[in-house]
C-alpha positions in Angstrom: 21.9 12.2 8.4 23.1 15.7 7.7 20.1 18.0 8.3 21.7 20.9 6.4 22.2 18.7 3.4 18.6 17.4 3.7 17.3 21.0 3.2 18.3 20.8 -0.4 15.7 20.0 -3.2 17.9 19.8 -6.3 15.2 18.5 -8.7 12.5 20.9 -7.6 14.9 23.9 -7.7 16.0 23.0 -11.2 12.4 22.8 -12.4 11.6 26.2 -10.9 14.7 27.7 -12.5 13.8 26.3 -15.9 10.2 27.4 -15.6 11.2 31.0 -14.7 13.7 31.2 -17.6 10.7 31.6 -20.0 12.5 29.5 -22.7 10.4 28.8 -25.8 9.3 25.2 -25.9 9.2 23.1 -29.1 9.0 19.9 -27.1 6.4 17.9 -25.2 4.1 18.4 -23.3 1.8 19.9 -25.9 0.1 22.4 -23.6 3.4 24.4 -23.6 3.5 25.6 -20.0 -0.3 25.8 -19.8 -0.9 28.0 -22.8 -2.7 25.2 -24.6 -4.5 23.8 -21.6 -8.3 23.9 -21.1 -9.3 27.3 -19.7 -11.5 25.6 -17.1 -8.5 23.5 -15.9 -6.2 26.5 -15.8 -8.8 28.7 -14.0 -9.2 26.1 -11.2 -5.5 25.1 -10.5 -3.7 28.3 -11.6 -0.8 28.7 -14.1 2.3 27.8 -12.2 1.6 24.1 -12.0 1.7 23.8 -15.8 5.0 25.6 -16.0 6.7 22.8 -14.1 4.9 20.0 -16.1 8.1 19.3 -18.0 9.8 16.5 -20.0 13.3 15.1 -20.0 15.7 18.0 -20.6 19.3 18.6 -19.8 18.5 21.0 -17.0 16.2 18.6 -15.2 17.8 15.2 -15.9 16.2 11.9 -17.0 14.6 9.3 -14.7 15.6 6.5 -17.1 19.3 7.4 -16.8 19.8 10.0 -14.1 23.2 11.8 -13.9 22.2 15.2 -12.7 19.5 16.6 -10.4 17.4 13.5 -10.3 20.5 11.5 -9.3 21.2 14.0 -6.6 17.6 13.9 -5.3 17.6 10.1 -5.2 20.9 10.1 -3.4 19.5 12.5 -0.7 16.5 10.2 -0.3 18.9 7.2 0.1 20.8 9.0 2.9 17.6 10.1 4.6 16.2 6.6 4.7 19.4 4.7 5.2 19.5 2.9 1.8 22.4 2.2 -0.5 20.2 3.2 -3.4 16.8 4.9 -3.7 14.6 5.3 -6.7 11.8 7.6 -7.5 8.6 5.8 -8.7 5.9 7.5 -10.7 3.8 4.4 -11.3 3.0 3.9 -7.6 4.2 1.3 -5.1 2.7 -1.4 -7.4 5.5 -0.9 -9.9 8.0 -1.1 -7.0 6.5 -4.4 -6.0 6.8 -5.7 -9.6 10.5 -4.6 -9.7 11.4 -6.1 -6.3 10.0 -9.5 -7.3 11.5 -9.4 -10.8 14.9 -8.5 -9.3 15.1 -11.0 -6.4 13.2 -14.0 -7.8 13.9 -16.6 -10.6 11.4 -18.4 -12.8 10.2 -21.5 -11.1 11.7 -20.5 -7.7 9.8 -20.7 -4.5 9.1 -17.4 -2.7 7.7 -17.2 0.8 4.9 -14.6 0.8 2.5 -13.5 3.5 -1.0 -14.1 2.2 -2.1 -10.5 2.9 0.1 -9.3 0.0 -1.2 -6.7 -2.4 -2.4 -7.8 -5.8 0.7 -6.2 -7.4 2.9 -8.7 -5.5 0.9 -11.5 -7.1 1.2 -9.8 -10.5 5.0 -9.7 -10.0 5.0 -13.5 -9.3 3.0 -14.1 -12.4 5.4 -12.0 -14.5 8.5 -13.9 -13.3 6.9 -17.3 -13.0 7.8 -17.8 -9.4 5.8 -20.1 -7.1 4.4 -18.6 -3.8 4.6 -20.4 -0.5 1.9 -18.5 1.5 2.0 -17.7 5.2 -1.4 -17.0 6.6 -1.9 -13.8 8.7 -3.5 -13.9 12.1 -7.2 -13.2 12.1 -9.1 -11.7 15.0 -12.4 -13.5 15.2 -14.0 -10.9 17.5 -13.0 -7.9 15.5 -13.4 -9.7 12.2 -10.1 -8.4 11.0 -7.2 -9.8 9.1 -4.0 -8.7 11.0 -0.5 -9.8 9.9 1.8 -12.8 10.0 3.5 -14.0 13.2 7.2 -14.9 13.5 6.6 -18.6 14.3 4.5 -19.1 11.1 7.1 -17.5 8.9 9.8 -19.6 10.6 7.9 -22.7 9.9 7.5 -21.8 6.2 11.3 -21.1 5.9 12.1 -24.4 7.6 9.7 -26.3 5.4 11.1 -24.7 2.2 14.9 -24.6 2.8 15.5 -24.0 -0.9 13.8 -20.6 -0.9 16.0 -17.5 -1.3 13.3 -14.8 -1.0 10.8 -13.7 1.7 8.2 -11.1 0.9 6.4 -9.3 3.7 3.7 -6.6 3.8 4.2 -4.4 6.9 2.6 -2.3 8.1 -0.6 -3.6 6.6 -3.5 -1.3 5.7 -4.6 -1.2 9.4 -1.1 -0.3 10.6 -0.4 -3.8 12.0 3.3 -4.7 11.7 5.1 -8.0 11.8 8.1 -8.6 14.2 10.5 -7.2 11.6 13.8 -7.4 13.4 13.3 -10.9 14.5 12.0 -12.2 11.2 14.7 -10.4 9.1 17.5 -11.7 11.4 16.3 -15.2 11.1 15.8 -15.0 7.3 19.3 -13.6 6.8 20.7 -16.3 9.0 19.2 -18.7 6.5 20.6 -16.8 3.5 17.2 -15.4 2.5 16.7 -11.8 1.1 13.8 -9.9 2.6 11.6 -7.7 0.5 9.0 -5.4 2.2 5.9 -3.8 0.8 6.1 -0.8 3.1 3.5 1.2 1.2 2.0 2.4 4.5 5.3 3.2 6.2 7.1 6.1 4.5 6.9 8.1 7.8 8.1 5.4 10.3 11.8 6.3 10.0 11.2 9.8 11.4 9.7 9.2 14.8 10.7 7.0 17.8 7.1 6.3 18.8 6.3 4.7 15.5 7.2 1.1 14.5 10.7 0.4 13.3 11.1 1.0 9.6 12.0 -1.8 7.1 15.5 -0.5 6.4 16.2 0.1 10.1 15.3 -3.5 10.8 17.7 -4.7 8.0 15.4 -5.3 5.0 17.2 -5.8 1.6 14.6 -3.9 -0.4 11.4 -2.0 0.4 8.9 0.2 -1.4 6.9 3.0 0.1 3.9 5.0 -0.9 5.2 8.5 -0.2 1.8 9.8 -1.4 -0.3 7.7 1.0 1.0 9.0 4.3 3.3 12.0 3.8 3.8 14.8 1.2 4.0 13.0 -2.1 1.4 13.5 -4.8 -0.8 10.5 -5.7 1.1 7.8 -7.6 4.5 9.0 -6.2 6.5 6.3 -4.4 10.1 5.3 -3.6 12.0 2.1 -3.7 15.0 1.6 -1.4 17.6 -1.1 -1.7 20.8 -2.4 -0.1 23.6 -4.0 -2.0 24.6 -7.0 0.2 21.9 -9.4 -1.2 20.5 -7.3 -4.1 22.1 -6.8 -7.5 21.6 -3.0 -7.9 22.4 -3.1 -11.6 19.7 -5.7 -12.2 17.2 -3.7 -10.2 18.1 -0.5 -12.1 17.5 -2.3 -15.4 14.3 -3.9 -14.2 12.9 -0.5 -13.3 13.6 0.7 -16.9 11.4 -2.2 -18.1 8.4 -1.6 -15.8 8.3 2.2 -15.3 7.0 4.7 -17.8 9.5 6.5 -20.1 7.4 9.7 -19.8 7.6 10.3 -16.0 5.7 13.2 -14.4 8.2 15.7 -13.1 5.5 17.1 -10.9 5.3 13.8 -9.1 9.1 13.5 -8.9 9.3 17.0 -7.5 6.8 16.1 -4.8 9.1 13.2 -3.8 12.1 15.5 -3.6 10.1 17.9 -1.4 8.4 15.2 0.8 11.9 13.8 1.6 13.2 17.2 2.5 10.1 17.9 4.7 10.3 14.6 6.6 14.1 14.6 7.0 14.1 18.2 8.5 10.7 18.5 10.2 9.4 14.9 10.4 9.7 14.4 14.1 7.9 17.6 14.9 5.1 17.0 12.4 4.6 13.4 13.4 4.6 14.3 17.2 1.5 16.4 16.5 0.0 13.7 14.3 0.5 11.0 16.9 -1.1 13.2 19.6 -4.1 13.9 17.4 -4.6 10.2 16.6 -4.3 9.1 20.2 -6.7 11.8 21.4 -9.2 10.7 18.8 -8.7 7.0 19.7 -9.5 7.7 23.4 -12.7 9.7 22.5 -13.9 7.1 20.0 -13.5 4.3 22.6 -15.9 6.2 24.8 -18.7 6.0 22.2 -21.2 3.3 23.1 -21.1 0.5 20.4 -17.9 1.8 18.7 -14.3 0.8 19.4 -10.8 1.5 18.0 -8.1 -0.9 19.0 -4.6 0.1 20.1 -1.4 -1.7 20.8 -3.1 -4.3 23.0 -3.9 -6.3 19.8 -0.2 -6.8 19.1 0.6 -8.6 22.4 -2.5 -10.8 21.9 -1.1 -12.3 18.7 2.6 -12.1 19.0 3.0 -9.5 16.2 5.5 -6.7 16.0 3.9 -3.3 16.5 1.1 -0.9 15.5 1.2 2.4 13.7 -0.9 4.4 16.0 -1.7 7.0 13.4 -4.1 4.5 11.9 -7.6 4.4 13.4 -9.4 1.2 12.6 -12.9 1.9 13.9 -15.2 -1.1 14.6 -18.9 -0.2 14.1 -20.7 -3.5 13.8 -22.1 -3.3 17.4 -24.2 -0.2 16.5 -26.2 -2.2 13.8 -24.6 -0.6 10.8 -22.0 -1.9 8.3 -18.7 -0.1 7.8 -20.0 0.7 4.3 -23.1 2.4 5.7 -21.2 4.4 8.3 -18.7 5.5 5.5 -21.6 6.6 3.4 -23.3 8.5 6.2 -20.1 10.3 7.1 -19.7 11.3 3.4 -23.2 12.4 2.6 -24.4 13.8 5.9 -21.3 15.1 7.6 -18.9 15.8 4.6 -16.3 13.4 6.0 -14.5 10.9 3.8 -12.7 7.9 5.2 -9.9 5.9 3.7 -11.8 2.6 3.4 -14.7 0.6 4.8 -15.5 -3.1 5.1 -18.6 -4.9 6.6 -17.4 -4.2 10.2 -15.0 -1.2 10.2 -14.0 2.1 8.8 -10.4 3.1 8.5 -9.2 6.6 9.2 -5.6 7.7 8.3 -4.4 10.5 10.5 -1.5 12.3 8.8 0.7 15.4 8.9 -2.1 17.2 6.9 -4.8 16.7 9.5 -5.9 19.3 12.1 -7.5 19.0 15.6 -10.8 20.4 14.3 -10.9 17.6 11.6 -10.7 14.9 14.3 -13.3 16.7 16.5 -15.7 16.7 13.6 -15.1 13.0 13.1 -15.7 12.1 16.7 -18.8 14.2 16.9 -20.2 12.6 13.8 -19.6 9.1 15.1 -21.2 10.0 18.4 -24.3 11.2 16.5 -24.4 8.2 14.2 -24.1 5.8 17.2 -26.9 7.5 19.0 -29.4 8.0 16.2 -28.7 5.7 13.2 -28.7 2.2 14.7 -32.1 1.1 13.5 -30.8 -2.0 11.6 -30.0 -5.2 13.3 -27.2 -7.0 11.4 -27.9 -10.6 12.4 -26.5 -11.8 9.1 -23.4 -9.8 9.3 -22.0 -11.8 12.1 -22.4 -14.9 10.0 -19.8 -13.8 7.4 -16.9 -16.1 7.3 -13.7 -14.2 6.6 -11.4 -15.8 4.1 -9.0 -18.1 6.0 -6.6 -18.1 3.0 -6.7 -21.9 2.8 -7.3 -22.1 -1.0 -5.7 -25.1 -2.6 -3.4 -24.4 -5.5 -3.9 -26.6 -8.6 -1.6 -24.7 -11.0 1.1 -22.1 -10.7 -0.2 -18.5 -10.8 1.6 -17.8 -14.1 0.4 -21.1 -15.7 -3.3 -20.4 -14.7 -3.2 -16.7 -15.7 -2.0 -17.4 -19.2 -4.1 -20.6 -19.7 -7.2 -20.6 -21.9 -10.0 -19.4 -19.7 -13.7 -18.7 -19.7 -16.1 -16.7 -17.6 -18.9 -18.4 -15.6 -21.4 -17.3 -13.0 -19.7 -17.0 -9.7 -22.4 -19.0 -8.0 -21.4 -22.0 -10.2 -17.7 -21.6 -9.8 -16.9 -23.8 -6.8 -14.4 -26.5 -7.6 -13.1 -24.6 -10.7 -9.5 -23.2 -11.0 -9.4 -19.4 -10.8 -7.7 -17.7 -13.7 -7.8 -14.1 -12.3 -6.6 -12.1 -9.3 -9.9 -11.6 -7.4 -9.6 -8.8 -4.8 -12.0 -7.1 -2.5 -11.1 -3.4 -2.6 -9.9 -1.8 -0.5 -7.5 -3.0 0.9 -6.5 -4.9 -2.2 -5.6 -8.3 -0.7 -6.5 -11.1 -3.1 -9.2 -13.5 -2.0 -8.2 -15.7 -4.9 -5.2 -15.8 -7.1 -4.7 -17.6 -10.4 -4.3 -21.3 -10.0 -6.2 -21.7 -6.8 -9.3 -23.9 -6.5 -12.5 -21.9 -5.8 -14.2 -23.2 -2.7 -17.8 -22.9 -1.6 -16.7 -20.7 1.3 -15.1 -18.2 -1.1 -18.2 -18.2 -3.3 -20.3 -17.4 -0.3 -17.9 -14.7 0.8 -17.8 -13.0 -2.6 -21.6 -13.1 -2.8 -21.9 -11.6 0.6 -19.4 -8.8 -0.1 -21.3 -8.0 -3.3 -24.6 -7.9 -1.4 -23.2 -5.5 1.2 -21.8 -3.1 -1.3 -18.1 -4.2 -1.5 -16.0 -3.6 -4.6 -14.7 -6.7 -6.2 -11.8 -6.3 -8.7 -11.1 -9.1 -11.2 -14.8 -10.0 -11.9 -16.9 -8.5 -14.6 -18.6 -5.1 -14.2 -21.7 -6.3 -12.4 -19.8 -8.9 -10.3 -21.6 -11.9 -11.7 -18.9 -13.6 -13.7 -15.6 -15.0 -12.7 -12.7 -16.2 -14.8 -11.8 -19.9 -14.6 -9.3 -22.1 -16.4 -11.0 -23.8 -19.3 -10.3 -27.5 -18.9 
């Protein structure tokens, strides 16, 4: 990688040059460089941001058919990450997952998928009509945490389904837990299988030796990354990277034209151009500081009575790959509070917002934007909460059965999704065939997918999550009704 070359930001530079030219606009967007925007909006964010909120013009290229500065910017990203081709995504990593599945899978084909896949992966399978063969992730019963899939389980799935041509992995997962990528990819390629990676939480991995190996470094055929989640992209800005050996780049390019907007935000694309430049030229230095802050915080958190934050020891325990140590999964169940309650206390009492919460944990993402004082405030708040807020005794929390992902399929996801359905009370749904993607958010891992039979255990789990304050996507607004196949 040429660092001098990586200092270039062709798309952003062209946008600035066009904005400064003061050309009269008779094209979209209608606010005309902010002149027609709400005064309140302009007063809060300033004027310059609107001057680069542009549309497809000769000077700044077209995302649908790039041949100028967008093409250059994407080529720089490909060289930075080690891809044959990289694509800017403005519909988030979800659209990248759709595109990867639609490119690499055929209708009716079997696809091996780790069961901790994001709902967008399931959506892609529904769109193409492929049939998933699920691999269960390891679950830590003591931590009450879904981890990731082990090599032996993926190998067994491949051996049991020799006709499959596609493997879809999610790594790192939300908690930073990675599969054994090099070993899995080498074995899959030996069997003639293309490997697709949802690497939403790994756009930074390539740029520091103390972080897990990135998907492309491990030999993945395609991966999609949420540049906005971990590094300097703006929300909704992601990248898809591909290699030619097992992927038809022309098909992928056409698929992206089908699933991405034809009115992309140039501000989002500029943030991708700049985020790539920043990581390619300063990433190691920025991430060294980030890793140090995260490890310091982990050490201090583990000294708080009743609170813990696991490290790489969990990887060896389950034969997984690695851990992104910039993720802090903080277990709070032993202080008598749920993760939801700790998250709310941090927000309302200490002005600290965390990435996510579940009944047992809160998740903190430490990134290049965090400062030492931020982590000090977090640790101090947790110390105070542990010492003063543990009046509740959560005897019922320990009784929650985590989903073991053993749901029995009765129909294909596509068949069930498009079948005639009806909504019934979730308490009466056991034994019925689910017609929706039912997801506890975050992290967005489906508890049920279309075509699976709803078990009593899943009904109990959903009811408990609702009772504890979890967010359920796929049910009605008050979380009482669930969609089932009407038959």
